[in-house]
Backbone as CSV, one residue per row, in Angstrom:
resi,resn,N_x,N_y,N_z,CA_x,CA_y,CA_z,C_x,C_y,C_z
1,UNK,1.269,8.449,50.699,1.845,9.613,50.021,2.847,9.172,48.959
2,UNK,3.698,8.185,49.345,4.691,7.692,48.395,4.006,7.052,47.195
3,UNK,2.928,6.284,47.446,2.203,5.638,46.343,1.605,6.684,45.412
4,UNK,1.080,7.778,46.011,0.501,8.834,45.176,1.580,9.484,44.307
5,UNK,2.783,9.717,44.916,3.877,10.319,44.155,4.304,9.399,43.022
6,UNK,4.365,8.100,43.300,4.722,7.134,42.257,3.695,7.148,41.126
7,UNK,2.419,7.303,41.489,1.371,7.342,40.465,1.552,8.551,39.554
8,UNK,1.900,9.709,40.172,2.108,10.911,39.353,3.324,10.756,38.446
9,UNK,4.378,10.125,38.964,5.571,9.879,38.139,5.227,8.979,36.966
10,UNK,4.435,7.926,37.240,4.036,7.008,36.170,3.212,7.731,35.115
11,UNK,2.267,8.569,35.553,1.457,9.327,34.598,2.323,10.249,33.748
12,UNK,3.316,10.877,34.376,4.204,11.769,33.622,5.005,10.998,32.590
13,UNK,5.498,9.826,32.985,6.262,9.004,32.038,5.391,8.566,30.871
14,UNK,4.158,8.167,31.180,3.248,7.752,30.112,2.934,8.916,29.186
15,UNK,2.753,10.106,29.756,2.458,11.279,28.922,3.630,11.590,28.007
16,UNK,4.860,11.552,28.552,6.034,11.832,27.720,6.218,10.760,26.661
17,UNK,5.899,9.515,27.001,5.995,8.440,26.002,5.002,8.672,24.878
18,UNK,3.790,9.094,25.245,2.781,9.366,24.219,3.217,10.512,23.322
19,UNK,3.796,11.571,23.929,4.267,12.703,23.129,5.369,12.273,22.181
20,UNK,6.240,11.370,22.665,7.336,10.918,21.823,6.895,10.033,20.688
21,UNK,5.686,9.488,20.778,5.204,8.574,19.741,4.564,9.308,18.579
22,UNK,4.325,10.608,18.741,3.731,11.389,17.660,4.687,12.512,17.295
23,UNK,4.359,13.219,16.234,5.234,14.289,15.791,6.144,13.836,14.664
24,UNK,7.060,14.714,14.276,7.931,14.483,13.134,9.378,14.334,13.577
25,UNK,10.169,13.682,12.738,11.579,13.439,13.032,12.459,14.449,12.299
26,UNK,13.748,14.439,12.626,14.701,15.331,11.963,14.735,15.045,10.466
27,UNK,14.918,16.078,9.650,14.887,15.878,8.199,16.034,15.012,7.697
28,UNK,15.723,14.199,6.684,16.725,13.393,5.984,16.939,14.002,4.603
29,UNK,18.202,14.139,4.206,18.516,14.656,2.874,18.490,13.491,1.894
30,UNK,17.543,13.511,0.956,17.447,12.452,-0.049,18.268,12.766,-1.285
31,UNK,18.396,14.041,-1.578,19.129,14.495,-2.760,19.339,15.991,-2.583
32,UNK,20.037,16.605,-3.507,20.271,18.044,-3.403,18.944,18.792,-3.373
33,UNK,18.687,19.479,-2.261,17.464,20.258,-2.139,16.210,19.462,-1.894
34,UNK,16.332,18.176,-1.564,15.164,17.321,-1.313,15.260,16.773,0.105
35,UNK,14.345,17.180,0.965,14.327,16.748,2.360,13.085,15.917,2.636
36,UNK,13.275,14.834,3.378,12.165,14.007,3.855,12.061,14.169,5.358
37,UNK,10.878,14.542,5.834,10.604,14.624,7.268,9.556,13.565,7.573
38,UNK,9.987,12.493,8.185,9.102,11.355,8.452,8.443,11.502,9.819
39,UNK,7.292,10.883,10.017,6.669,10.896,11.343,7.418,9.981,12.306
40,UNK,7.336,10.295,13.587,7.950,9.421,14.594,7.303,8.039,14.573
41,UNK,6.016,8.040,14.370,5.300,6.767,14.314,4.251,6.878,13.220
42,UNK,4.563,6.332,12.054,3.607,6.361,10.953,2.459,5.416,11.220
43,UNK,1.483,5.466,10.382,0.337,4.590,10.554,-0.418,4.426,9.266
44,UNK,-1.343,3.493,9.291,-2.131,3.193,8.099,-3.168,4.282,7.853
45,UNK,-3.644,4.333,6.621,-4.769,5.205,6.284,-6.019,4.699,7.016
46,UNK,-6.942,5.570,7.382,-6.961,6.976,6.999,-6.265,7.929,7.958
47,UNK,-6.103,7.546,9.245,-5.725,8.533,10.253,-4.244,8.567,10.593
48,UNK,-3.452,7.624,10.078,-2.049,7.554,10.450,-1.244,8.757,9.987
49,UNK,-0.158,9.035,10.717,0.734,10.140,10.366,1.475,9.828,9.069
50,UNK,1.878,10.875,8.358,2.457,10.715,7.022,3.744,11.526,6.873
51,UNK,4.469,11.212,5.803,5.697,11.927,5.471,5.407,13.351,4.994
52,UNK,6.397,14.206,5.176,6.409,15.547,4.586,7.688,15.663,3.763
53,UNK,7.600,16.270,2.594,8.762,16.465,1.729,8.922,17.953,1.454
54,UNK,10.164,18.426,1.533,10.486,19.802,1.156,11.418,19.787,-0.042
55,UNK,11.124,20.628,-1.024,11.995,20.805,-2.179,12.404,22.271,-2.243
56,UNK,13.704,22.505,-2.223,14.219,23.865,-2.183,14.919,24.216,-3.482
57,UNK,14.512,25.331,-4.071,15.212,25.900,-5.209,16.025,27.101,-4.773
58,UNK,16.461,27.888,-5.720,17.257,29.075,-5.403,16.395,30.153,-4.744
59,UNK,15.141,30.254,-5.179,14.286,31.360,-4.736,13.163,30.949,-3.791
60,UNK,12.685,29.718,-3.935,11.512,29.300,-3.166,11.647,27.845,-2.720
61,UNK,10.833,27.502,-1.720,10.712,26.125,-1.233,9.264,25.685,-1.408
62,UNK,9.089,24.415,-1.714,7.757,23.820,-1.819,7.642,22.749,-0.744
63,UNK,6.523,22.724,-0.037,6.298,21.749,1.038,5.140,20.849,0.631
64,UNK,5.388,19.543,0.617,4.384,18.545,0.220,3.930,17.820,1.478
65,UNK,2.695,18.119,1.915,2.190,17.592,3.179,2.414,18.611,4.282
66,UNK,1.587,18.559,5.313,1.707,19.548,6.393,1.792,18.916,7.774
67,UNK,1.667,17.601,7.863,1.688,16.953,9.160,0.289,16.707,9.705
68,UNK,0.266,16.074,10.857,-0.978,15.564,11.440,-1.584,16.508,12.474
69,UNK,-0.812,17.504,12.905,-1.269,18.384,13.980,-0.620,19.756,13.835
70,UNK,-1.182,20.735,14.541,-0.645,22.099,14.506,0.832,22.100,14.862
71,UNK,1.195,21.325,15.849,2.591,21.308,16.283,3.508,20.777,15.192
72,UNK,3.001,19.910,14.314,3.809,19.464,13.178,4.107,20.636,12.244
73,UNK,3.111,21.472,12.018,3.339,22.656,11.201,4.382,23.571,11.814
74,UNK,4.356,23.740,13.137,5.374,24.539,13.819,6.751,23.903,13.650
75,UNK,6.807,22.588,13.728,8.078,21.882,13.534,8.623,22.153,12.133
76,UNK,7.750,22.124,11.128,8.183,22.381,9.754,8.716,23.803,9.606
77,UNK,8.094,24.753,10.272,8.598,26.127,10.246,9.992,26.208,10.860
78,UNK,10.222,25.442,11.925,11.560,25.407,12.532,12.583,24.811,11.568
79,UNK,12.195,23.751,10.852,13.103,23.154,9.865,13.466,24.182,8.800
80,UNK,12.479,24.884,8.300,12.722,25.906,7.276,13.687,26.974,7.785
81,UNK,13.491,27.395,9.033,14.350,28.440,9.597,15.752,27.918,9.884
82,UNK,15.835,26.746,10.512,17.142,26.205,10.894,17.990,25.845,9.684
83,UNK,17.342,25.390,8.626,18.056,25.036,7.392,18.274,26.249,6.485
84,UNK,17.718,27.386,6.883,17.824,28.623,6.099,17.374,28.403,4.653
85,UNK,16.241,27.739,4.534,15.686,27.478,3.209,14.995,28.733,2.680
86,UNK,14.880,28.862,1.365,14.196,30.024,0.788,12.733,30.076,1.224
87,UNK,12.087,31.220,1.044,10.673,31.347,1.435,9.805,30.289,0.759
88,UNK,8.754,29.894,1.452,7.880,28.843,0.932,6.944,29.429,-0.123
89,UNK,7.005,28.862,-1.322,6.075,29.263,-2.390,4.668,28.809,-2.051
90,UNK,4.536,27.552,-1.605,3.252,27.036,-1.135,3.484,25.737,-0.381
91,UNK,2.571,25.428,0.520,2.517,24.123,1.172,1.294,23.402,0.631
92,UNK,1.469,22.152,0.290,0.417,21.389,-0.370,-0.269,20.438,0.603
93,UNK,-1.592,20.421,0.569,-2.357,19.329,1.180,-2.626,18.352,0.044
94,UNK,-1.859,17.259,-0.054,-1.938,16.415,-1.246,-3.098,15.436,-1.255
95,UNK,-3.722,15.224,-0.112,-4.862,14.306,-0.041,-5.704,14.675,1.169
96,UNK,-7.002,14.421,1.065,-7.915,14.787,2.136,-7.999,13.743,3.227
97,UNK,-6.844,13.351,3.755,-6.762,12.416,4.873,-6.026,13.104,6.016
98,UNK,-6.354,12.783,7.274,-5.878,13.564,8.412,-4.367,13.740,8.507
99,UNK,-3.595,12.737,8.117,-2.148,12.833,8.249,-1.509,13.919,7.421
100,UNK,-2.235,14.441,6.437,-1.694,15.472,5.551,-2.222,16.868,5.858
101,UNK,-3.163,16.980,6.779,-4.024,18.168,6.823,-3.717,19.141,7.956
102,UNK,-3.556,18.666,9.184,-3.754,19.539,10.336,-2.539,20.367,10.739
103,UNK,-1.404,20.178,10.083,-0.298,21.116,10.288,-0.454,22.383,9.484
104,UNK,-1.411,22.380,8.549,-1.563,23.516,7.633,-1.870,24.816,8.366
105,UNK,-2.652,24.744,9.436,-3.047,25.968,10.139,-1.832,26.708,10.687
106,UNK,-0.856,25.981,11.211,0.352,26.626,11.735,1.125,27.318,10.622
107,UNK,1.193,26.677,9.466,1.876,27.287,8.330,1.140,28.551,7.879
108,UNK,-0.187,28.472,7.804,-0.968,29.649,7.410,-0.808,30.783,8.419
109,UNK,-0.771,30.440,9.709,-0.603,31.472,10.732,0.737,32.194,10.589
110,UNK,1.717,31.515,9.965,3.032,32.118,9.729,3.124,32.777,8.357
111,UNK,2.001,32.839,7.636,1.988,33.508,6.347,2.299,32.636,5.160
112,UNK,2.349,31.315,5.358,2.623,30.392,4.255,1.314,30.062,3.545
113,UNK,1.220,30.274,2.232,-0.008,29.899,1.519,-0.134,28.389,1.386
114,UNK,-1.333,27.894,1.572,-1.618,26.460,1.485,-2.478,26.210,0.254
115,UNK,-2.140,25.162,-0.498,-2.848,24.850,-1.740,-3.320,23.406,-1.737
116,UNK,-4.406,23.158,-2.452,-4.959,21.813,-2.623,-5.798,21.817,-3.887
117,UNK,-6.117,20.637,-4.383,-7.068,20.557,-5.487,-8.467,20.876,-4.961
118,UNK,-9.371,21.190,-5.869,-10.746,21.495,-5.465,-11.390,20.298,-4.779
119,UNK,-11.122,19.080,-5.295,-11.719,17.881,-4.701,-11.186,17.638,-3.297
120,UNK,-9.888,17.854,-3.097,-9.320,17.687,-1.759,-9.874,18.735,-0.809
121,UNK,-9.956,19.984,-1.257,-10.504,21.041,-0.405,-11.938,20.721,0.012
122,UNK,-12.724,20.184,-0.919,-14.108,19.817,-0.603,-14.157,18.668,0.392
123,UNK,-13.268,17.687,0.227,-13.235,16.538,1.130,-12.838,16.970,2.538
124,UNK,-11.857,17.858,2.634,-11.430,18.374,3.935,-12.585,19.104,4.616
125,UNK,-13.276,19.962,3.868,-14.400,20.705,4.445,-15.527,19.778,4.888
126,UNK,-15.742,18.714,4.138,-16.850,17.804,4.414,-16.569,16.898,5.603
127,UNK,-15.331,16.437,5.736,-15.046,15.355,6.683,-14.173,15.718,7.871
128,UNK,-13.339,16.740,7.732,-12.202,16.821,8.647,-12.523,17.324,10.043
129,UNK,-13.721,17.873,10.268,-14.117,18.105,11.659,-14.205,16.770,12.392
130,UNK,-14.763,15.763,11.724,-14.838,14.429,12.331,-13.453,13.808,12.450
131,UNK,-12.599,14.044,11.435,-11.220,13.543,11.513,-10.529,14.110,12.747
132,UNK,-10.699,15.411,12.954,-10.054,16.070,14.086,-10.568,15.513,15.405
133,UNK,-11.849,15.238,15.476,-12.406,14.636,16.691,-11.768,13.278,16.973
134,UNK,-11.551,12.486,15.920,-10.912,11.176,16.112,-9.475,11.334,16.608
135,UNK,-8.740,12.279,16.037,-7.356,12.481,16.460,-7.288,13.024,17.883
136,UNK,-8.217,13.900,18.238,-8.270,14.387,19.621,-8.522,13.241,20.587
137,UNK,-9.426,12.345,20.219,-9.713,11.192,21.074,-8.508,10.266,21.170
138,UNK,-7.765,10.133,20.077,-6.625,9.213,20.048,-5.398,9.779,20.752
139,UNK,-5.134,11.087,20.578,-3.869,11.662,21.046,-4.019,12.641,22.199
140,UNK,-5.214,13.169,22.408,-5.423,14.106,23.498,-5.256,15.553,23.071
141,UNK,-5.822,16.442,23.884,-5.828,17.862,23.543,-4.435,18.472,23.586
142,UNK,-3.560,17.976,24.451,-2.213,18.550,24.530,-1.466,18.363,23.216
143,UNK,-1.569,17.180,22.632,-0.873,16.891,21.374,-1.505,17.650,20.215
144,UNK,-2.821,17.752,20.213,-3.533,18.345,19.078,-3.837,19.833,19.277
145,UNK,-3.267,20.443,20.304,-3.561,21.844,20.610,-3.338,22.740,19.393
146,UNK,-4.291,23.614,19.143,-4.185,24.557,18.037,-4.646,24.011,16.704
147,UNK,-4.821,22.707,16.613,-5.199,22.097,15.331,-6.620,22.493,14.960
148,UNK,-6.806,22.814,13.703,-8.138,23.160,13.209,-8.224,22.772,11.736
149,UNK,-9.430,22.730,11.228,-9.632,22.365,9.826,-9.224,23.553,8.954
150,UNK,-8.238,23.374,8.076,-7.778,24.498,7.264,-8.650,24.705,6.028
151,UNK,-8.610,25.915,5.522,-9.216,26.246,4.233,-8.081,26.654,3.305
152,UNK,-7.943,25.975,2.179,-6.830,26.244,1.270,-6.888,27.675,0.740
153,UNK,-5.714,28.290,0.618,-5.614,29.638,0.060,-5.626,29.623,-1.463
154,UNK,-5.239,28.498,-2.037,-5.120,28.400,-3.492,-5.663,27.048,-3.939
155,UNK,-6.414,27.038,-5.025,-6.952,25.801,-5.586,-6.196,25.459,-6.859
156,UNK,-5.730,24.220,-6.945,-4.945,23.760,-8.086,-5.830,22.969,-9.038
157,UNK,-5.582,23.126,-10.325,-6.355,22.428,-11.346,-5.403,21.795,-12.350
158,UNK,-5.634,20.516,-12.665,-4.858,19.854,-13.708,-3.389,19.777,-13.361
159,UNK,-2.534,19.895,-14.375,-1.084,19.856,-14.188,-0.560,21.282,-14.066
160,UNK,0.290,21.502,-13.082,0.852,22.826,-12.830,2.364,22.706,-12.733
161,UNK,3.078,23.621,-13.370,4.529,23.671,-13.233,4.896,24.836,-12.315
162,UNK,5.778,24.561,-11.386,6.222,25.580,-10.439,7.732,25.727,-10.574
163,UNK,8.192,26.941,-10.772,9.625,27.226,-10.861,10.083,27.772,-9.513
164,UNK,10.925,26.994,-8.830,11.417,27.388,-7.513,12.724,28.171,-7.599
165,UNK,13.178,28.407,-8.842,14.467,29.065,-9.039,15.533,28.018,-9.271
166,UNK,15.766,27.677,-10.544,16.727,26.628,-10.852,16.206,25.233,-10.579
167,UNK,14.967,25.126,-10.206,14.349,23.820,-9.948,12.894,23.887,-10.392
168,UNK,12.567,23.062,-11.396,11.199,23.026,-11.921,10.498,21.775,-11.394
169,UNK,9.307,21.997,-10.884,8.536,20.930,-10.249,7.172,20.851,-10.924
170,UNK,6.737,19.636,-11.216,5.402,19.431,-11.778,4.452,18.992,-10.668
171,UNK,3.325,19.651,-10.578,2.249,19.234,-9.682,1.169,18.590,-10.536
172,UNK,0.759,17.387,-10.167,-0.139,16.595,-11.000,-1.394,16.245,-10.209
173,UNK,-2.530,16.725,-10.686,-3.819,16.348,-10.107,-4.189,14.979,-10.679
174,UNK,-4.187,13.963,-9.830,-4.456,12.596,-10.279,-5.944,12.306,-10.418
175,UNK,-6.789,13.280,-10.107,-8.222,13.024,-10.185,-8.653,12.096,-9.059
176,UNK,-9.653,11.292,-9.332,-10.136,10.353,-8.312,-9.380,9.045,-8.486
177,UNK,-8.399,8.851,-7.642,-7.575,7.637,-7.671,-7.705,6.953,-6.313
178,UNK,-6.652,6.986,-5.500,-6.759,6.420,-4.153,-7.758,7.207,-3.306
179,UNK,-7.741,8.514,-3.474,-8.734,9.404,-2.862,-9.075,10.471,-3.894
180,UNK,-10.219,11.109,-3.788,-10.556,12.157,-4.755,-9.573,13.325,-4.689
181,UNK,-9.076,13.731,-5.852,-8.265,14.942,-5.929,-6.853,14.837,-5.417
182,UNK,-6.298,13.631,-5.352,-4.930,13.486,-4.841,-3.919,14.176,-5.756
183,UNK,-2.928,14.798,-5.122,-1.818,15.425,-5.841,-0.593,14.524,-5.821
184,UNK,0.173,14.572,-6.895,1.522,14.018,-6.927,2.458,15.127,-7.368
185,UNK,3.721,14.937,-7.106,4.732,15.947,-7.428,5.910,15.257,-8.093
186,UNK,6.448,15.863,-9.147,7.624,15.311,-9.820,8.692,16.391,-9.910
187,UNK,9.827,16.098,-9.281,10.969,17.006,-9.315,11.847,16.645,-10.506
188,UNK,11.878,17.508,-11.502,12.581,17.191,-12.739,14.087,17.074,-12.530
189,UNK,14.645,17.843,-11.596,16.096,17.854,-11.404,16.627,16.515,-10.911
190,UNK,15.868,15.842,-10.066,16.340,14.584,-9.470,15.498,13.379,-9.873
191,UNK,14.496,13.587,-10.724,13.565,12.523,-11.118,12.941,11.857,-9.892
192,UNK,12.637,12.679,-8.888,11.985,12.195,-7.673,10.481,12.407,-7.793
193,UNK,9.734,11.332,-7.635,8.274,11.382,-7.622,7.808,11.344,-6.173
194,UNK,6.926,12.257,-5.815,6.369,12.297,-4.463,4.866,12.076,-4.572
195,UNK,4.369,11.097,-3.840,2.938,10.801,-3.855,2.403,10.753,-2.427
196,UNK,1.091,10.796,-2.314,0.440,10.631,-1.019,0.021,9.169,-0.858
197,UNK,-1.096,8.789,-1.474,-1.632,7.436,-1.327,-1.583,6.619,-2.615
198,UNK,-1.227,7.235,-3.746,-1.331,6.548,-5.040,-0.393,5.362,-5.163
199,UNK,0.793,5.467,-4.572,1.765,4.369,-4.598,1.986,3.931,-3.161
200,UNK,1.948,2.637,-2.927,2.076,2.126,-1.566,3.365,1.341,-1.412
201,UNK,3.887,1.373,-0.201,5.115,0.654,0.092,4.834,-0.572,0.929
202,UNK,5.133,-0.464,2.226,4.939,-1.606,3.114,3.454,-1.885,3.351
203,UNK,2.653,-0.833,3.386,1.228,-1.008,3.671,0.466,-1.392,2.413
204,UNK,-0.606,-2.149,2.595,-1.490,-2.444,1.472,-2.277,-1.193,1.091
205,UNK,-2.657,-1.056,-0.174,-3.548,0.043,-0.562,-4.842,-0.003,0.247
206,UNK,-5.372,1.171,0.518,-6.617,1.312,1.291,-7.671,1.835,0.336
207,UNK,-8.750,1.078,0.138,-9.676,1.356,-0.955,-10.978,2.033,-0.545
208,UNK,-11.089,2.438,0.688,-12.366,2.984,1.154,-12.823,4.180,0.325
209,UNK,-11.885,5.040,-0.068,-12.228,6.235,-0.847,-11.800,6.120,-2.303
210,UNK,-11.385,4.933,-2.728,-10.737,4.792,-4.035,-11.730,4.625,-5.178
211,UNK,-11.266,4.986,-6.356,-11.925,4.661,-7.614,-10.874,3.885,-8.406
212,UNK,-11.025,2.556,-8.474,-9.936,1.707,-8.948,-9.553,2.016,-10.390
213,UNK,-10.534,2.244,-11.252,-10.215,2.564,-12.647,-9.373,3.835,-12.729
214,UNK,-9.771,4.852,-11.984,-9.001,6.091,-11.958,-7.628,5.906,-11.350
215,UNK,-7.539,5.039,-10.347,-6.256,4.771,-9.688,-5.288,4.114,-10.668
216,UNK,-5.766,3.129,-11.411,-4.902,2.458,-12.381,-4.442,3.432,-13.463
217,UNK,-5.337,4.312,-13.904,-4.949,5.326,-14.891,-3.899,6.273,-14.312
218,UNK,-4.051,6.626,-13.038,-3.069,7.498,-12.388,-1.705,6.826,-12.310
219,UNK,-1.684,5.537,-12.014,-0.410,4.812,-11.966,0.273,4.808,-13.326
220,UNK,-0.503,4.679,-14.390,0.076,4.740,-15.736,0.716,6.110,-15.980
221,UNK,0.048,7.159,-15.551,0.597,8.507,-15.721,1.891,8.678,-14.930
222,UNK,1.925,8.133,-13.735,3.121,8.260,-12.909,4.280,7.442,-13.467
223,UNK,3.978,6.252,-13.965,5.031,5.422,-14.554,5.649,6.102,-15.769
224,UNK,4.831,6.831,-16.536,5.325,7.507,-17.739,6.342,8.598,-17.416
225,UNK,6.372,9.067,-16.174,7.356,10.068,-15.766,8.754,9.474,-15.621
226,UNK,8.840,8.155,-15.520,10.110,7.435,-15.357,10.906,7.961,-14.149
227,UNK,10.299,7.897,-12.970,10.996,8.394,-11.778,12.190,7.517,-11.407
228,UNK,13.157,8.147,-10.753,14.316,7.403,-10.245,14.049,6.885,-8.839
229,UNK,13.280,7.640,-8.080,12.861,7.213,-6.741,11.448,7.716,-6.515
230,UNK,10.752,7.048,-5.587,9.393,7.457,-5.233,9.334,7.657,-3.725
231,UNK,8.933,8.845,-3.320,8.697,9.114,-1.904,7.192,9.043,-1.690
232,UNK,6.773,8.074,-0.896,5.342,7.831,-0.694,4.883,8.488,0.601
233,UNK,3.581,8.521,0.789,3.046,9.154,1.984,3.348,8.401,3.262
234,UNK,3.499,7.100,3.152,3.682,6.265,4.338,4.847,5.312,4.110
235,UNK,5.898,5.453,4.897,7.025,4.543,4.802,8.222,5.155,4.089
236,UNK,9.244,4.316,3.896,10.513,4.753,3.321,10.393,4.966,1.814
237,UNK,11.310,5.749,1.225,11.330,5.903,-0.236,11.466,4.556,-0.935
238,UNK,10.902,4.482,-2.144,10.794,3.221,-2.869,11.395,3.335,-4.263
239,UNK,11.765,2.192,-4.847,12.196,2.182,-6.242,10.989,2.291,-7.171
240,UNK,11.219,2.564,-8.452,10.102,2.703,-9.402,9.198,1.476,-9.484
241,UNK,9.744,0.293,-9.174,8.945,-0.935,-9.249,7.745,-0.916,-8.310
242,UNK,7.730,-0.002,-7.350,6.586,0.086,-6.433,5.298,0.412,-7.177
243,UNK,5.403,1.127,-8.286,4.206,1.420,-9.087,3.596,0.126,-9.600
244,UNK,4.434,-0.767,-10.114,3.937,-2.045,-10.633,3.354,-2.911,-9.522
245,UNK,3.971,-2.877,-8.336,3.453,-3.680,-7.221,2.080,-3.176,-6.790
246,UNK,1.929,-1.866,-6.729,0.626,-1.304,-6.373,-0.418,-1.678,-7.415
247,UNK,-0.053,-1.544,-8.697,-0.975,-1.893,-9.776,-1.365,-3.370,-9.696
248,UNK,-0.400,-4.253,-9.449,-0.674,-5.690,-9.414,-1.687,-6.031,-8.324
249,UNK,-1.554,-5.401,-7.153,-2.511,-5.668,-6.077,-3.908,-5.212,-6.475
250,UNK,-4.008,-4.013,-7.040,-5.322,-3.474,-7.406,-6.000,-4.322,-8.474
251,UNK,-5.235,-4.730,-9.488,-5.814,-5.528,-10.577,-6.266,-6.886,-10.058
252,UNK,-5.415,-7.538,-9.253,-5.772,-8.854,-8.721,-7.011,-8.764,-7.834
253,UNK,-7.077,-7.728,-7.025,-8.231,-7.564,-6.137,-9.498,-7.282,-6.944
254,UNK,-9.408,-6.342,-7.874,-10.577,-6.009,-8.703,-11.093,-7.234,-9.446
255,UNK,-10.192,-7.958,-10.111,-10.607,-9.115,-10.902,-11.126,-10.243,-10.018
256,UNK,-10.498,-10.427,-8.860,-10.943,-11.480,-7.952,-12.332,-11.221,-7.405
257,UNK,-12.598,-9.971,-7.025,-13.922,-9.627,-6.492,-14.981,-9.739,-7.588
258,UNK,-14.658,-9.281,-8.785,-15.615,-9.412,-9.894,-15.963,-10.871,-10.153
259,UNK,-14.949,-11.717,-10.188,-15.194,-13.136,-10.463,-16.049,-13.753,-9.366
260,UNK,-15.710,-13.442,-8.111,-16.478,-13.997,-6.997,-17.934,-13.541,-7.058
261,UNK,-18.141,-12.257,-7.339,-19.504,-11.722,-7.384,-20.301,-12.351,-8.523
262,UNK,-19.709,-12.411,-9.706,-20.437,-12.934,-10.865,-20.629,-14.452,-10.795
263,UNK,-19.838,-15.127,-9.953,-20.035,-16.561,-9.729,-21.044,-16.838,-8.623
264,UNK,-21.643,-15.780,-8.091,-22.707,-15.954,-7.109,-22.255,-16.140,-5.681
265,UNK,-20.975,-15.876,-5.382,-20.512,-16.015,-4.003,-21.087,-14.889,-3.151
266,UNK,-21.427,-15.214,-1.913,-21.846,-14.187,-0.967,-20.619,-13.366,-0.561
267,UNK,-20.867,-12.270,0.152,-19.747,-11.446,0.603,-18.803,-12.250,1.487
268,UNK,-19.348,-12.991,2.446,-18.487,-13.781,3.329,-17.713,-14.839,2.557
269,UNK,-18.357,-15.451,1.581,-17.669,-16.451,0.761,-16.570,-15.806,-0.078
270,UNK,-16.848,-14.626,-0.598,-15.833,-13.912,-1.380,-14.639,-13.542,-0.509
271,UNK,-14.898,-13.077,0.698,-13.804,-12.710,1.598,-12.957,-13.925,1.944
272,UNK,-13.603,-15.071,2.125,-12.855,-16.300,2.414,-12.056,-16.752,1.197
273,UNK,-12.673,-16.679,0.013,-12.003,-17.140,-1.201,-10.814,-16.266,-1.568
274,UNK,-10.883,-14.982,-1.219,-9.833,-14.040,-1.607,-8.859,-13.742,-0.474
275,UNK,-8.924,-14.543,0.579,-7.969,-14.375,1.676,-6.549,-14.615,1.160
276,UNK,-5.609,-13.775,1.592,-4.223,-13.890,1.127,-3.353,-14.440,2.249
277,UNK,-2.547,-15.466,1.963,-1.670,-16.018,2.998,-0.502,-15.079,3.292
278,UNK,0.045,-15.216,4.486,1.267,-14.495,4.829,1.087,-13.054,5.253
279,UNK,-0.144,-12.595,5.423,-0.372,-11.214,5.837,-0.320,-11.097,7.359
280,UNK,0.110,-9.944,7.840,-0.008,-9.663,9.260,-1.484,-9.466,9.602
281,UNK,-1.771,-9.394,10.895,-3.162,-9.192,11.314,-3.713,-7.878,10.762
282,UNK,-2.898,-6.812,10.788,-3.347,-5.517,10.269,-3.555,-5.580,8.764
283,UNK,-2.627,-6.207,8.048,-2.767,-6.337,6.596,-3.998,-7.158,6.232
284,UNK,-4.239,-8.219,6.992,-5.413,-9.053,6.731,-6.698,-8.259,6.938
285,UNK,-6.701,-7.398,7.946,-7.881,-6.555,8.195,-8.112,-5.596,7.026
286,UNK,-7.039,-4.947,6.559,-7.160,-3.998,5.442,-7.603,-4.723,4.177
287,UNK,-7.002,-5.879,3.912,-7.351,-6.624,2.701,-8.816,-7.066,2.730
288,UNK,-9.261,-7.567,3.875,-10.664,-7.984,3.989,-11.601,-6.793,3.780
289,UNK,-11.231,-5.638,4.336,-12.049,-4.436,4.141,-12.075,-4.030,2.672
290,UNK,-10.938,-4.173,1.984,-10.889,-3.838,0.559,-11.818,-4.736,-0.254
291,UNK,-11.802,-6.030,0.057,-12.712,-6.958,-0.624,-14.154,-6.532,-0.384
292,UNK,-14.453,-6.195,0.858,-15.824,-5.795,1.207,-16.242,-4.534,0.448
293,UNK,-15.364,-3.525,0.401,-15.707,-2.278,-0.293,-16.036,-2.549,-1.758
294,UNK,-15.180,-3.308,-2.435,-15.391,-3.543,-3.864,-16.627,-4.402,-4.111
295,UNK,-16.834,-5.400,-3.286,-17.998,-6.278,-3.439,-19.291,-5.472,-3.284
296,UNK,-19.354,-4.653,-2.241,-20.579,-3.888,-1.989,-20.830,-2.849,-3.083
297,UNK,-19.770,-2.319,-3.656,-19.953,-1.385,-4.775,-20.508,-2.101,-6.001
298,UNK,-20.000,-3.304,-6.258,-20.544,-4.096,-7.366,-22.018,-4.399,-7.134
299,UNK,-22.338,-4.779,-5.917,-23.719,-5.116,-5.579,-24.625,-3.894,-5.746
300,UNK,-24.172,-2.748,-5.278,-24.960,-1.512,-5.393,-25.176,-1.147,-6.864
301,UNK,-24.104,-1.243,-7.660,-24.221,-0.922,-9.084,-25.176,-1.880,-9.786
302,UNK,-25.133,-3.142,-9.387,-26.006,-4.153,-9.981,-27.473,-3.845,-9.673
303,UNK,-27.738,-3.485,-8.426,-29.109,-3.189,-8.018,-29.638,-1.928,-8.697
304,UNK,-28.759,-0.953,-8.896,-29.187,0.328,-9.472,-29.082,0.358,-10.986
305,UNK,-28.456,-0.684,-11.565,-28.281,-0.712,-13.007,-27.316,0.335,-13.519
306,UNK,-26.301,0.655,-12.694,-25.304,1.658,-13.071,-23.936,0.995,-13.182
307,UNK,-22.986,1.611,-13.898,-21.633,1.035,-13.984,-20.986,1.004,-12.612
308,UNK,-20.206,-0.034,-12.283,-19.561,-0.103,-10.964,-18.448,0.921,-10.839
């Protein structure tokens, strides 16, 4: 009997530990009217949890990202209420990856309109039932309760300016960059740039859904804004130099894979030749996958006689 009771106690402790490893943390004030709500445990693309940013003006609040689960959306509603922020003009799904998507349903249930680009909305509709299945398998039904694939209430096109009341914000459709239809946000009052996957911090860029030429063009557009700080989807806020670091990795990878392919190296030989020293095991896995994605795209384009 005692052993059985100990087993139940252990299961309860493990369950509470698992609950504590997901979800969002208390908001951090980055600047006047700029809040960062980070995940308790972030993770790499595609399925890892991501940051949420709130920008508050005199009349309205804008929410960038919705969290990884329905309960994250409920948490964001509590932040809005506890901070007595103005009504939400819209909540943005900035990229069609799970960490940005599944809190949206809770916001919509509370009457908050959710917006995304047409490409992101299409990607969510196409893939996110499978994304949700993966998150359910990873975190369990208790953590993901209520989560469902959202349908955006508003579709964004091109560059959009939003006036929150004394605070003007630019919403920028980056096109097909790190992922199709990614949004970025620029707060003119504080020169704060908010991105999803376009600029990377501690993690290496993830190229599975990327279009490198479009990504490099997007980085040029973001650099032209001359941001003072960059809040990325994964990790702590970064200085403007993060744009150059992201660009340098993409250019080196693209050029290295092209050279290896045109020199007749096999995929395995290319992966060995382009191995980078000093990476963690996770970084090495992502980098090897990036080499593989680009190599196979070159090979496919070569066979089909189409541009890579």
